[in-house]
C-alpha positions as CSV (number, residue, x, y, z in Angstrom):
1,M,21.1,-6.9,4.5
2,K,22.6,-6.1,1.0
3,I,20.0,-4.3,-1.1
4,K,19.3,-6.3,-4.9
5,R,18.5,-3.2,-6.7
6,E,18.8,-5.4,-9.9
7,K,15.6,-8.1,-9.6
8,P,12.2,-7.9,-8.6
9,W,10.8,-8.7,-5.6
10,K,10.2,-12.1,-4.8
11,F,9.6,-14.1,-1.6
12,D,10.5,-17.3,-2.4
13,K,13.4,-17.7,-4.9
14,G,16.9,-17.2,-4.3
15,F,17.1,-18.7,-0.8
16,P,18.8,-22.4,-0.8
17,I,16.8,-25.2,0.7
18,P,17.8,-27.6,2.7
19,G,17.4,-31.2,2.0
20,H,16.4,-32.2,4.8
21,L,13.4,-29.3,5.1
22,K,12.3,-30.0,1.2
23,N,8.9,-31.4,2.3
24,K,5.5,-29.0,1.2
25,Q,4.8,-27.6,5.0
26,M,7.9,-26.6,6.1
27,K,8.9,-25.2,2.4
28,N,6.0,-22.6,3.0
29,K,6.9,-21.7,6.0
30,L,10.5,-20.4,4.9
31,I,9.3,-18.9,1.9
32,L,6.5,-16.6,4.3
33,F,9.9,-16.6,6.9
34,F,12.1,-15.1,4.2
35,A,9.2,-12.9,2.7
36,V,9.6,-10.9,5.7
37,L,13.2,-10.2,5.2
38,T,13.0,-9.9,1.1
39,V,14.4,-6.4,-0.2
40,S,14.7,-6.5,-4.0
41,F,14.2,-3.6,-6.8
42,N,14.7,-2.3,-9.6
43,S,15.1,1.1,-8.6
44,T,15.9,2.9,-11.8
45,K,12.5,1.3,-13.4
46,A,10.8,2.1,-10.5
47,Q,10.8,5.8,-8.5
48,N,14.0,8.3,-9.6
49,M,14.7,8.6,-6.0
50,Q,18.7,8.7,-4.1
51,G,20.1,9.3,-1.0
52,D,17.7,9.0,2.6
53,E,14.5,9.4,0.1
54,L,15.7,5.9,-1.3
55,K,16.9,4.8,1.8
56,S,13.4,5.2,3.1
57,M,11.6,3.0,0.8
58,E,14.2,0.2,1.0
59,K,13.7,0.2,4.3
60,S,9.8,0.2,4.1
61,A,10.0,-2.7,1.9
62,I,10.6,-4.6,4.5
63,T,8.5,-6.0,7.5
64,F,10.0,-5.1,10.7
65,T,9.5,-7.0,14.4
66,S,10.3,-5.5,17.0
67,K,12.3,-7.0,18.9
68,N,9.7,-7.2,22.1
69,K,7.6,-9.9,21.0
70,K,4.6,-9.1,22.9
71,V,2.1,-7.9,20.5
72,G,-1.1,-9.6,20.7
73,S,-2.6,-6.3,21.8
74,L,-2.2,-6.0,18.2
75,K,-4.1,-8.6,16.8
76,L,-7.4,-8.3,15.1
77,P,-10.4,-11.1,15.0
78,A,-9.7,-13.0,11.4
79,K,-12.7,-11.8,10.4
80,V,-11.9,-8.4,10.6
81,V,-8.9,-9.1,8.4
82,R,-10.2,-11.0,5.8
83,Q,-12.6,-7.8,5.3
84,W,-9.8,-5.6,4.8
85,Q,-8.2,-8.4,2.0
86,D,-11.4,-8.8,0.7
87,L,-11.0,-4.9,-0.3
88,K,-8.2,-5.2,-2.8
89,F,-7.9,-1.9,-4.3
90,G,-7.3,1.1,-2.5
91,L,-5.6,4.9,-3.3
92,F,-3.1,6.8,-1.4
93,I,-2.6,10.2,-1.6
94,H,0.2,12.6,-0.9
95,W,-0.8,15.8,0.0
96,G,0.9,18.7,2.0
97,L,3.1,21.6,1.7
98,Y,5.4,20.0,-0.4
99,S,2.9,20.9,-3.0
100,I,3.8,23.8,-3.2
101,S,6.9,23.2,-4.1
102,G,6.0,20.5,-7.0
103,R,9.2,18.5,-6.7
104,G,7.9,15.8,-4.3
105,E,7.2,15.3,-0.5
106,W,11.2,15.3,0.7
107,S,12.1,18.0,-0.8
108,M,12.2,20.0,2.8
109,F,14.9,16.8,3.3
110,N,16.8,16.9,0.2
111,E,17.4,20.3,-0.5
112,K,18.3,20.9,3.3
113,I,15.3,23.6,3.7
114,D,16.0,25.0,7.2
115,A,12.8,24.6,9.3
116,D,11.8,27.6,9.8
117,E,12.3,28.8,6.2
118,Y,9.5,25.6,5.6
119,A,7.0,26.8,7.6
120,K,6.6,29.7,6.0
121,L,4.8,27.4,3.0
122,A,1.7,27.3,5.6
123,N,1.0,31.2,4.4
124,L,1.1,30.0,1.2
125,F,-1.1,26.7,1.9
126,N,-4.8,28.0,1.1
127,P,-6.1,25.1,-1.3
128,Q,-9.5,26.7,-3.1
129,K,-10.3,24.2,-5.3
130,F,-10.0,21.3,-2.2
131,D,-12.8,19.1,-2.7
132,A,-12.6,15.6,-0.5
133,D,-15.8,14.4,-2.6
134,R,-13.8,14.8,-5.7
135,W,-11.1,12.7,-4.5
136,A,-13.9,10.2,-3.1
137,A,-15.8,9.8,-6.3
138,I,-12.3,9.8,-8.4
139,A,-11.2,6.4,-6.2
140,K,-14.8,5.3,-6.6
141,N,-14.5,5.6,-10.5
142,A,-11.3,3.1,-10.3
143,G,-13.1,0.8,-8.5
144,M,-11.0,1.5,-5.2
145,K,-12.8,0.1,-2.1
146,Y,-10.5,2.9,-0.1
147,M,-8.1,5.7,0.8
148,V,-5.6,6.4,2.8
149,L,-4.3,10.3,3.6
150,T,-1.6,11.1,4.2
151,T,-2.2,13.6,7.8
152,R,1.3,14.5,8.1
153,H,4.1,13.8,6.8
154,H,7.6,13.4,7.8
155,D,7.7,17.7,7.5
156,G,5.5,18.2,10.0
157,F,2.4,20.0,9.0
158,A,-0.5,18.4,10.3
159,L,-4.0,19.0,7.3
160,W,-5.9,18.7,10.6
161,N,-7.2,21.1,13.9
162,S,-4.2,19.7,16.3
163,P,-3.5,21.2,19.9
164,A,-1.3,18.3,20.3
165,S,1.3,20.5,17.0
166,Y,4.8,21.6,18.0
167,K,4.5,25.2,17.3
168,R,1.2,24.7,16.4
169,F,2.3,23.5,12.9
170,N,-1.2,22.0,11.6
171,S,-4.2,24.0,8.5
172,R,-6.7,25.0,10.8
173,E,-3.9,27.7,12.3
174,T,-2.6,28.6,9.3
175,A,-3.5,30.4,6.4
176,S,-6.0,27.8,5.1
177,K,-8.1,27.9,8.8
178,R,-9.7,24.3,7.9
179,D,-9.4,20.7,9.0
180,F,-8.9,18.4,5.7
181,V,-8.6,15.6,7.5
182,A,-12.0,16.1,8.8
183,G,-13.6,16.9,5.3
184,Y,-11.9,13.8,3.6
185,T,-13.3,11.2,6.6
186,K,-16.4,12.4,5.8
187,A,-16.0,12.3,2.0
188,C,-14.9,8.9,2.7
189,R,-17.6,7.8,4.1
190,D,-20.3,9.2,2.3
191,A,-19.0,7.4,-0.6
192,G,-18.4,4.4,0.8
193,L,-15.0,3.7,0.8
194,K,-13.5,2.7,4.0
195,V,-11.4,4.9,5.9
196,G,-7.4,5.1,5.7
197,I,-4.6,7.2,7.5
198,Y,-1.4,8.1,7.4
199,Y,0.8,9.4,9.9
200,S,4.6,10.0,10.6
201,P,5.9,10.3,13.8
202,M,8.9,11.3,12.4
203,D,9.3,14.9,12.3
204,W,12.9,16.9,10.4
205,R,12.0,19.7,12.5
206,F,13.4,18.3,15.9
207,P,17.1,18.4,15.6
208,G,16.5,15.1,19.0
209,Y,14.9,12.9,15.8
210,F,18.6,12.5,14.2
211,N,19.9,12.6,17.6
212,P,17.9,11.2,19.9
213,K,20.2,9.8,22.8
214,E,22.3,13.6,22.7
215,L,19.2,15.4,22.9
216,P,16.4,13.9,24.5
217,E,14.8,16.6,25.7
218,N,14.2,17.6,22.3
219,A,13.8,14.2,20.9
220,S,10.9,13.8,23.8
221,L,8.8,16.7,22.4
222,M,8.9,15.5,19.2
223,K,7.8,11.6,20.8
224,K,5.3,13.6,23.0
225,Q,3.6,15.1,20.2
226,A,3.6,12.0,18.5
227,Y,1.4,10.4,21.0
228,G,-1.1,13.7,21.0
229,Q,-1.7,13.5,17.8
230,L,-2.5,10.1,17.2
231,E,-5.0,10.2,19.8
232,E,-6.4,13.2,18.4
233,L,-6.8,11.2,15.1
234,M,-7.9,8.3,16.4
235,R,-10.5,10.1,18.8
236,N,-12.4,12.9,17.4
237,Y,-12.8,11.4,13.1
238,G,-14.9,8.6,13.5
239,K,-14.6,4.6,12.8
240,V,-10.3,4.0,11.3
241,D,-10.2,1.7,9.3
242,I,-6.8,1.6,8.8
243,L,-3.4,3.4,10.4
244,W,-0.7,3.4,7.9
245,Y,2.5,4.1,10.4
246,D,5.9,5.7,8.6
247,G,9.2,6.5,9.3
248,G,9.3,5.5,12.9
249,W,12.9,4.3,12.4
250,L,15.2,7.6,14.1
251,A,17.9,9.4,12.5
252,H,17.3,7.9,9.0
253,K,19.1,4.6,10.3
254,G,18.4,1.3,11.7
255,S,14.8,-0.2,11.6
256,D,11.7,0.7,12.8
257,A,12.4,-2.0,15.2
258,D,15.7,-0.6,16.2
259,A,13.7,2.6,17.9
260,A,11.5,0.8,19.5
261,W,13.0,1.6,22.5
262,F,12.6,5.4,21.8
263,W,8.3,5.4,20.4
264,D,7.0,2.5,23.1
265,P,5.4,0.9,20.1
266,Q,2.9,-0.9,22.5
267,K,2.0,2.0,24.7
268,L,1.5,3.9,21.6
269,N,-0.7,1.2,20.1
270,A,-2.6,0.3,23.2
271,M,-3.8,3.7,23.3
272,V,-5.0,2.9,19.3
273,R,-6.2,0.5,20.0
274,K,-8.2,1.5,22.8
275,L,-9.7,4.0,20.4
276,Q,-9.9,1.9,17.3
277,P,-10.8,-2.1,18.6
278,N,-10.9,-3.4,15.3
279,V,-8.2,-0.6,13.4
280,M,-5.6,-2.0,10.9
281,I,-2.4,-1.3,11.7
282,N,0.5,-1.6,9.3
283,P,4.5,-2.6,11.0
284,R,6.6,0.7,10.5
285,S,5.6,1.4,14.2
286,G,8.4,-1.4,15.4
287,M,5.8,-3.7,15.9
288,T,4.3,-6.6,13.9
289,G,1.3,-5.0,12.4
290,N,-1.7,-6.7,11.0
291,F,-0.4,-7.0,7.8
292,I,2.6,-6.4,6.0
293,C,4.1,-4.2,3.4
294,N,6.0,-3.5,0.0
295,E,7.1,-0.3,-1.9
296,G,8.0,1.0,-4.5
297,G,7.4,0.3,-8.6
298,A,9.1,-3.2,-8.8
299,P,6.7,-5.8,-10.4
300,V,5.7,-8.7,-7.5
301,K,6.8,-12.5,-8.7
302,G,7.1,-15.3,-6.9
303,D,4.4,-17.6,-5.0
304,I,1.3,-16.8,-3.4
305,I,2.2,-15.5,0.5
306,N,-0.2,-17.2,2.7
307,Q,-1.1,-13.4,5.1
308,P,-1.6,-10.4,4.8
309,W,0.1,-8.2,2.0
310,E,0.1,-4.6,1.0
311,K,1.9,-3.5,-2.1
312,C,1.9,-0.3,-2.5
313,L,3.4,2.2,-5.2
314,T,3.2,5.6,-6.7
315,L,1.1,7.0,-9.7
316,N,3.8,9.0,-10.5
317,K,7.0,6.9,-10.9
318,N,9.0,10.7,-9.6
319,S,7.6,11.0,-6.2
320,W,4.6,10.5,-3.9
321,G,3.3,14.2,-3.1
322,F,3.0,16.5,-6.4
323,N,5.6,16.3,-8.8
324,F,5.8,19.4,-12.2
325,K,7.9,16.5,-13.7
326,V,5.7,14.0,-14.7
327,N,6.0,9.8,-15.6
328,N,2.7,8.2,-15.1
329,M,1.9,4.3,-15.4
330,T,-0.2,3.9,-17.5
331,S,-3.4,2.0,-16.9
332,S,-2.2,-1.4,-18.6
333,E,0.7,-1.2,-15.8
334,V,-1.8,-0.5,-13.0
335,L,-3.9,-3.4,-14.0
336,N,-0.8,-5.8,-14.2
337,M,0.7,-4.5,-10.9
338,L,-2.8,-5.3,-9.0
339,V,-3.8,-8.8,-10.9
340,N,0.3,-9.7,-9.6
341,T,-0.6,-8.4,-6.8
342,V,-4.3,-10.3,-6.1
343,D,-2.8,-13.6,-7.7
344,R,-0.5,-13.8,-4.5
345,G,-2.9,-12.9,-1.9
346,G,-2.4,-9.0,-1.6
347,N,-4.1,-5.5,-1.6
348,L,-2.8,-3.0,-3.9
349,L,-2.3,0.9,-2.4
350,L,-1.8,3.3,-5.3
351,N,-0.5,6.5,-4.7
352,V,-1.7,10.4,-6.5
353,G,-0.2,13.4,-5.7
354,P,-3.2,16.2,-5.8
355,D,-1.5,19.6,-6.2
356,S,-1.3,23.0,-4.1
357,E,-4.4,23.9,-4.7
358,G,-6.0,20.3,-3.9
359,V,-6.5,19.1,-7.7
360,I,-5.6,15.7,-9.1
361,P,-3.7,15.8,-11.8
362,E,-6.1,15.2,-14.8
363,A,-3.7,12.9,-16.4
364,Q,-3.8,10.7,-13.3
365,V,-7.6,11.1,-13.0
366,E,-7.8,9.7,-17.0
367,I,-5.2,6.8,-15.9
368,L,-7.9,5.4,-13.0
369,E,-10.6,5.9,-15.3
370,K,-9.5,2.9,-17.2
371,V,-8.8,1.2,-14.4
372,G,-12.5,1.8,-13.1
373,S,-13.5,1.0,-16.6
374,W,-12.0,-3.1,-16.4
375,L,-13.1,-3.3,-13.1
376,K,-16.5,-2.5,-14.3
377,V,-16.3,-5.9,-16.5
378,Y,-13.4,-7.9,-15.0
379,G,-13.9,-7.1,-10.9
380,E,-15.5,-10.2,-10.4
381,S,-11.6,-11.6,-10.2
382,I,-11.0,-9.2,-7.6
383,Y,-13.2,-8.1,-5.2
384,G,-13.5,-10.5,-2.4
385,T,-11.4,-13.6,-3.5
386,K,-8.9,-15.6,-2.9
387,A,-5.6,-16.2,-4.2
388,G,-4.7,-19.5,-6.0
389,P,-5.9,-22.5,-6.0
390,F,-2.9,-22.8,-8.7
391,Q,0.5,-21.2,-8.1
392,P,1.7,-17.7,-10.3
393,V,4.0,-18.6,-12.8
394,D,5.7,-15.1,-13.4
395,D,4.8,-13.3,-16.4
396,Y,2.1,-15.9,-17.9
397,Y,-0.6,-16.0,-15.4
398,G,-2.2,-16.4,-12.0
399,S,-5.4,-17.6,-10.5
400,V,-7.9,-16.8,-7.6
401,N,-11.2,-17.9,-6.4
402,N,-14.2,-17.5,-4.6
403,G,-15.5,-20.9,-3.6
404,D,-16.9,-22.2,-6.9
405,K,-15.5,-20.1,-9.4
406,I,-12.3,-19.4,-10.5
407,F,-11.1,-16.8,-12.1
408,I,-7.2,-16.6,-14.5
409,H,-5.6,-13.7,-15.4
410,L,-3.7,-14.8,-18.3
411,L,-0.8,-12.1,-19.0
412,Q,0.8,-13.6,-21.9
413,N,-1.1,-15.8,-24.4
414,K,0.4,-19.0,-25.7
415,G,-2.5,-20.6,-27.8
416,R,-2.6,-23.0,-24.9
417,L,-3.2,-22.9,-21.2
418,V,-1.9,-26.0,-19.5
419,L,-2.8,-26.0,-15.2
420,P,-2.7,-28.6,-12.6
421,A,-4.9,-31.3,-11.9
422,L,-8.4,-30.2,-9.8
423,D,-10.2,-32.5,-8.1
424,K,-13.2,-30.7,-9.3
425,K,-14.9,-31.0,-12.3
426,I,-15.4,-28.1,-14.6
427,Y,-18.7,-27.9,-16.0
428,A,-17.9,-23.9,-18.2
429,C,-15.3,-22.2,-19.4
430,S,-15.1,-18.6,-20.8
431,Q,-13.5,-15.5,-20.4
432,L,-15.3,-13.4,-18.0
433,N,-16.7,-10.9,-20.6
434,G,-18.8,-13.8,-21.9
435,K,-16.9,-15.8,-25.3
436,A,-16.8,-19.2,-24.3
437,I,-14.2,-21.7,-24.5
438,N,-12.5,-25.3,-25.4
439,F,-11.3,-27.0,-22.7
440,T,-10.3,-30.8,-21.4
441,Q,-9.6,-31.9,-18.1
442,N,-8.4,-34.9,-17.1
443,K,-6.2,-36.6,-14.1
444,Q,-2.9,-35.1,-16.0
445,G,-4.7,-31.6,-15.5
446,I,-6.6,-28.7,-17.5
447,T,-6.0,-27.7,-21.2
448,I,-7.8,-24.4,-21.7
449,E,-7.9,-23.3,-26.1
450,T,-6.5,-19.3,-25.9
451,T,-5.6,-18.6,-29.4
452,D,-8.7,-16.7,-30.3
453,L,-8.9,-14.7,-26.9
454,I,-8.6,-11.2,-27.5
455,P,-6.7,-9.5,-23.7
456,D,-7.7,-6.3,-22.9
457,E,-5.8,-3.8,-21.1
458,S,-3.0,-6.1,-22.0
459,I,-4.5,-8.8,-19.8
460,I,-7.6,-11.6,-20.7
461,T,-9.9,-13.2,-17.6
462,I,-10.6,-16.3,-18.0
463,V,-13.6,-17.7,-15.7
464,I,-13.5,-21.3,-15.0
465,C,-17.2,-22.3,-13.4
466,L,-17.0,-25.8,-11.1
467,K,-19.8,-28.2,-10.5
468,K,-20.6,-28.0,-6.2
């Protein structure tokens, strides 16, 4: 598939619809189909990544479907999926040995560091300032409702007591002598946040990962580790709400689905489902999951997506793991991404990278606090809403609703906002912060006077109240 890097990510643009398929129902089906095939990035603005690291992000923006279509075991009741969709905003945390070097989570691979040499970092990894309660408080103050921790990234180092870890490469049996996953999961629950577990089956320490057919015995050790570690994570830490796979594809080639022959994701996820019946699973194990993903900092544009999906990106545009080089998003950029995602029916998972001591950089905390302050005022227009009833207009406005209220996120003030007609009668219109707004409604549409409205963090939030 040819990668288009110069354009923002869109679900519904650029595909010619044959004349005989132009009815609305068929068009929506085609949009949904292309939603899982479309990849486009603005990589120069989003991430300073290259080589296999960039390819990883590009692969991750596609929803790969297993060639084995028997995926019923991954389905969840609609109520469980809706509960996840209602959360809207979560904190991603990339943290591990790579935080010591401060050059990002791909430093081992990019810099061709020998596995045994890299493993010596475990003797230095003893974060004295690790405080999972502090992480949870930061997430909660930012208005986030769930967290996802990289319990083990592609370098193979596990952040928990993991007997299944190859060569006992885990935090409990090295310098720190601690089980960080235990502290993390408890802190999430104590703060009322949903628990997300990130796990990478991929492990660069195994030559068999790069040559699974040529080195089957070595590759089978990696597979055995993945099954054993996922069982530990799903069995030993209470209720897990989200399982976030990453890096199932082999040798940095092909797709997750292309590697399904190796990982046997049906068997793997059957075990997961047995231990965690209601866990939301992403689509990166080689099977269709419970939601689709888009990764990276490219803007979200296009129509509403009528299936569960999540946008994930990192606050420091230079890398996901801690990086001494800083290029942070602004709070306005974060909020713009949040409303554009929510207005199209998605959740936003925003990443931070704690340093080697386990401390989230203060500059990132300050940005998150500004986001949280906005959500304290306007959160009603985010949480528990459904996209629509109006299709978003790129770089202009989008809408969500909770039944008897419609919320408009206005990104550009043109003095007058004209919306399509509604069947229901409007009895009031105001800014969500309280200022009444003049409007007219007729069979042709709705006109809202916006000249005097002042944005907050570059967004004007309007609430339309409907008669029941």
